[in-house]
C-alpha positions, -999 to +999 in steps of 0.1 A: -728-125-048-713-160-057-678-145-055-685-133-020-702-167-011-734-147+003-765-164-011-782-139-037-816-142-019-802-121+012-801-092-013-830-070-026-825-040-048-857-016-046-864+020-056-885+046-037-883+080-020-864+091+011-890+075+035-887+041+018-850+046+019-849+057+056-869+026+064-846+003+048-816+020+064-831+019+097-839-020+094-807-032+076-783-053+095-754-030+076-750-007+045-723-019+020-708+008+000-684-009-028-678+025-046-645+025-066-646+063-066-666+090-050-665+129-050-680+130-015-700+100-005-735+111+010-750+075+008-727+063+038-737+095+057-772+088+051-771+052+066-752+066+096-779+091+102-805+063+103-783+039+127-771+017+102-736+005+104-714+011+072-691-012+055-675+008+027-646+009+002-615+028+010-616+048-022-619+083-032-631+107-005-648+081+013-622+074+041-624+110+050-661+113+048-668+084+071-639+087+093-636+059+120-674+053+118-672+027+090-652-006+085-635+000+053-623-024+026-603-027-006-628-024-033-609-048-056-606-073-030-634-098-026-619-112+004-616-078+019-651-068+013-663-106+025-645-102+056-657-069+065-691-078+058-692-109+079-671-091+107-700-066+112-729-092+107-715-115+134-701-091+158-727-072+178-701-051+196-685-041+163-718-032+150-731-013+181-699+006+179-700+017+142-736+028+148-726+049+178-697+062+159-718+069+128-743+090+147-713+114+159-697+114+124-730+125+107-729+158+131-699+168+113-719+174+082-750+197+075-762+214+045-763+248+066-722+239+071-717+233+035-734+265+025-713+285+052-682+272+040-690+276+003-698+311+011-665+316+026-647+301-001-663+324-026-656+352-006-620+345-003-618+340-041-634+373-044-609+389-022-580+374-040-596+384-074-596+422-061-559+415-052-550+400-085-566+428-105-546+455-084-513+433-092-522+433-129-528+469-129-495+477-111-478+454-136-497+470-166-483+505-153-448+490-150-451+476-186-462+507-199-433+525-183-409+499-201-425+504-234-420+540-232-384+540-221-378+516-251-392+544-272-426+529-281-456+552-280-484+539-259-519+550-258-540+543-224-575+539-231-584+533-194-575+546-160-574+515-142-583+476-143-604+480-114-627+507-130-639+485-161-627+449-149-610+442-183-578+428-190-553+459-191-526+444-211-549+427-236-576+456-240-563+488-228-527+492-241-522+499-280-489+503-294-490+532-316 
């Protein structure tokens, strides 16, 4: 806090459930998120959902998650963090703009949408897996033909990769 030249008594760290957290978001002047890396970044979206303007680092996935609804800073630059905090605290027009944009940004994300998108990915993976198994099956038959042409005796223990979901080359072709 000293490096940012902001009195420490202006900050308070508390623990609580979602109701307590929502109250803090709703009554805060801004939400500062100085993360160095995030896989997604849910806290800035939570703040936006409750009408709290967001000042966040530009690291990881955060810029994509917050879009233009947050003021971004370099998390390694104290000056950048300080300037953005001061801008939001003292520029009412900016604060209202970020709040309004935050409400719009949050609409892009929901657990229902997340579930639907995840389902689509799994469905596509299963479709590709099926196509991959067909390809492996075809390659195994070509390889078997090649071995036979070279004079090897091959014993086939399975009709198809698709019938038993095994690795055809590893489990089903044995050189005699």
